[in-house]
N, C-alpha and C positions, 0 to 999 in steps of 0.2 A: 562273315563280317570281320573286317580287319581290326586288330587291336590298336589302340592309340599308343603312340610312343610314350614311354614311361614319364618323361619330363612334362608332356602335355597332360597326361592323366593326373600327375601330382599337382599341376597348376590348377586344373579344374576342381580337384578335391580341396585344395587350399582356398580357392575362391569361394566354394560352398561353405567351408568352415568360417571364413572371414565374414561372409554375408550373414550367416546365422549368429555370429558373435556381435554384429552391429545391433544395438538396441537403442530405443529412445532414451534420452538422458532422463534422469530422475527429476522430479520437480525441484529438489534442492539444487541440483546441478544447473538446471535451467535458470533458477532464480539467481544463483551466483554468477552465471555467465551474463545474465542481464545486468547485474550490478556492475560487473567489470566493463561491459559495454557502456553503461551509463556513466561510470567514472571516467571512461576514456573519451566521452563526448559523442559516442555513436548511439544517439537517442533512438534512431530507427530500429537498430538491432535490439536495444533494450525493450522497446515497445513490442517488437515481434516476439521476444522471448517471454515477456511478462504478461501480455494480454491473455494468452490461453490459461496461464496460471490464475490470473485475476478472475477470469470467467469461471474458474473452478474454486473460487473463494480463498485464494491465497492472499491473506491480508497484507503481507509485505509488498507483494506485486501491486495490489490495489493502491496502497499508499504511494508507491513509486509512480504509478500512472497518474494519480491525483496530483502529485507534485509536478510532474511533467506538464500537465494541462495548466496548472496554476502559473508556472513560469514560462510556458511556451517553448518547451525544450523538445524539438522534433515534431511538435504539433502546434496548431494555432492556439494561442492563449484563450482559455475558456474556463472561467471560474465556476460556472454552473456544472460543467463536466468534471472539473476538479472536485467539487463538493460531492458529486455523485459517487466517485471512486473513494474519496476520503471517508465518506459516511460508511461505505461498505467495510473498509478497513477498521474504522473506529468502532463500529458495532461488533467487531470480533475481538475487541480488546487490544488492538494494535496502538501502542502509545503515540507513535509519530503521527499516525492518522488522526488520532484524537486531538493532538496538539494542533495540527494543521487545520482540521475542521473547526476547532475553537477559534483559531486565528481568522478564518474566513468569516465566522459569525461576528467576531469583534469588529472587523472592518466592513462587513456587509458586502463581501465579494462573492457573487454567485448564489448567495442566500440573503434572506431578509436580515438586516442587522439586528442582533440581539445580544446585549451584554450578559444577560442571564444565561443564555445558551452557551455563549463563549466561556463564561465562568465555569459552567458545569463540565464542558468537554475538557477544558484546560486543567481543572481540578482532577478529573479522572486520569488525564495524561500524566500529571505529576504523580498521582498514586501509583501509576504503572511505570515510573522510573524515567520519564521524559523531563530532564532537568530544566530545559528552556521553558517549559510550560508554566513555571511559576510566574514569570514576567507577564504572560498573557492573562493568567488567572488574577493576579493582583491588579492589573490595569482594568480588567473587566469589573472586578469588585469595586474599585474606586469610581467606576462609571455608573454603578447602580445607586441612584440617588433617592429612590423611594423605598419605603419599607415593603411595599407589595412586590417590588422587583427583587429585593433581597430574599423574601420568603419564596418567591418563584424559583430563584437561582438555587437556593438550598434544597428545595423540593426536587428540582431536576437532578442535583448531585446524588441524592439518595436513590432516585429512580434509575439513573444511569449506572450507578455502582451495582445495583441489583441486576440490571439487564445487560450491561456492557462492560463490566469490570475487566478482569484479566481472564480471557476465555481461551487462551492458547495461542494460536497461529501468530506469534509475535515476530 
């Protein structure tokens, strides 16, 4: 068997090293790449990067996908689908997901309108540092006109804090 010329052998070895060095990006890298694509208006790329992460319970990606469905960014506007993804994020303690889900409940978009539920999600989002949630929370509170509605809203807040407070994947 004839030996390969030295430069060809080095090229083959280098290719093997390069291929073995290629690895899948980390979830954090994929999320950031998706965020860059989203911010650049490439919503298809954002969805392509975020969907596998969202399917594996990455709350930030779930919230991003929910927002995309709500606003019709790269997908058909679908508030029921938005609520699905935002609920997944919200239940993991993701403040933006909590705020956006509360907003959907306030307006009755993709979910049955409920000022009590809107209040609870927006209160929780504010607890978790989402500054804009205060407006949603206050508007929902002002819309609760019966004592029973207020009691229901405050009960939900206690429940939500116990179940969905700040659970990590922010």
